[in-house]
C-alpha positions, 0 to 999 in steps of 0.5 A: 474363577475362585479365590480365598484368603489365608496361607492355604489359598486355593489356586483358581481353576483354569479354563481347561479345568472348568470345561472338564467338570460337570455342572450342578444347579441346586437350590437351597430352602429352609424355614426362617432361622433354620440357618440356610444362609449360614449353610450357604456361607459356610459352603462357600467359605470352606470350599475356598470360593470366597473372594478376599474383599467379600470376606473382609466386608463380612468381617467388618459388618460382623465386628460392627455388630459385636460378633467375634467370628464373621457372620457367614450368612452375610455372604448371601443376604445381599439386600439391605432388608435381608441384612437388617431383618436377618431373613432371605427375601429374594433368590440369590444366585451364587457361582462357584467351582471345585476341582470336581464340579461347577455349581449354580446355587439358588439360595431361595427364601425360607419365609412363608411369604416368599415361598413363591421365590422357591419356585423360581429357584428350584424350577431349573434345579438338579437338586434341592437342599431342604434345611431343618432345625434339629430342635424343631424337626419337620414343620409345615414350611418343610413339608411345603418345600418338599412339595414344591420340589416334588411338583417341580420334579427335582430328581435329588433332594438333600435333607440337611438336619442343621444345628446338631450342636444345639441337641448335643449331636444326638443320633436319635434326634437326627434319625427321627427327623430323617425318618419322618421327612423321608416318609413324607417325601417318598409319599410325594414321589421324590425319587431320591432323598439323602439325609445329612446331619450338620452344623452350619455354624461350626462347619460340621459335615458341610465341607469337612467331616464332623468329629462330633458325629462319628456315628454318621458315616455318609458324605458331607454336603459338598461331597454329595454335591460333587458326586451326585449323578447328573446329566444335561444331555437333552439330545435324546428327548422329544425334539422341540423348537418353539419358534421365536422369530421368522427371518425374511431378509428380502435382500438381493443376496437372500431374495427368497430366504425364509427361516424359523429361528429359536432355541431348541428346547429339547432333542435333535433336528436333522436336515431331511427330517420330516417335521410337523408345525403345531398347532396347525398340524402342517408338515414339511421336511427340513431343507437346511439348518443355520447355526451362527450363520453357517449351515450344519446338518444336525443341531441339538439342544440348547443351540439357537438355530434357524430351520429352513423348510422345503414347503412354504408354510405359514409359521409365526412366533409361538408355533412349535416345530416337532418331528412328525410322529412325535407330537405332543397333544394339542388342546385348548383344555389344559389340566395342570397343578399350579403354584400360586405366586401372586398376592391377588387370588386366582379365582374361577372365571378369571380371565388370564394370559397363558404363556407357554414357551414363546406363545402367549394366548388368552385363557379363562380359569374354568375350574379349580378342582382342589387345593393341596393340604400339606399336612396330610397331602389331602386335596381340599375339594372346590376351594373356589380360589387360590391365594398366595403360596397355595398349590392346587389343581386348575382347568384352563380353557385357552382361546387358541390351541396349545401344543403342550407336553406333560411336565413329567415328560419335559420340564421345558415344554410342559410348564407355563405361566398364568399372567394378569392381562391388566398389568402383566403380573405373573399369577401362577406357575403351572405344570401340565399333567399329573401333580406328583410322580406315581410310585412307578414313575418315582422308581423309574426316576431313581433308577435313571438317576443312579444310572447317571441318565436321570432327569435332564434340564 
């Protein structure tokens, strides 16, 4: 629900209105002092998504600092350290809605030290907004953010060229930055890039069109967010059910009940359908599906269900139930791209835990074939180790077989975590298969997005 202040106070959306709108998950990223928090604050403020007490608190703090106008960046920088240093440290999630769409915004840090947090924020995003300071243009951290968005297969990227007021709203400045960034992102396989010139501080092209840039005829940031095609229909994807829990009541009412519970990661399951349990490879048929304690004939993502099978098969937490004939490969040798997120390095020969869906197995890092150089997208061969914020290729050998889709086929069942077995620290976020989309894949993704049948997550 939303509210704001002033005579044109917007009415909160009704439950019926909210249910009728689509949902867009998007993440923001930008280098330090690019104005990302100000953009998010301006977006919330001008779309009338700021509560009265929040705005009053921001006004008080701003006045205490001697600022005449409220510092809208304070709407998102919630930690004391963030306010004191003027930087974003942690991922901040904001929820707001307009008449056209509901939004979940992940405001991710821009400092290179916290790039790992962008991986968290962008991992479930339909769209990423990458900010660039018009005075500085595309820098290394901009390329890093573009690379992370491409690796995570975010289907839509918005380049927001901020602080246009500080370059006299010059079209040539915007055009040069947009051309350079687009060429770089296309090389990474990003399927769709939209460049928008803005001034977050003044509000130009954030929610309202700018009279200072009449040479720009495209959408504002909010207009693009409201109209970009997205679809969250995962029912047509490869069906996958990671088993979370085996239910055996062994009561007088249910003496022989054996159900396999979990959340459907993708696709649809039906009673009578032949299924295979991985990694064992044993097959059976679905005898029943329980949803919220009631039997149903069909269930789909993201419902949490209990499957009952005709055969008495040894199934436990971490197994994957899939349709027979539509199985992901089962392997102990996983080649993937990882974003290293820990302070301690990841080295060849290191023993780790690999967590994939509900399954966690012991593993060892056999090879680190390359590390990505962001300046020219070249691969630095055999670096020996990856340190914080590095992006590189790894070959991991697991102690037990893992049924793993490619990340291109499924963001949910094609991703995994590498964990330090000593203290449980997350070391790296991994994406199985090829690192970046090929030219053909990117073209297919762009076409799918245009048809409103794009990447589903």
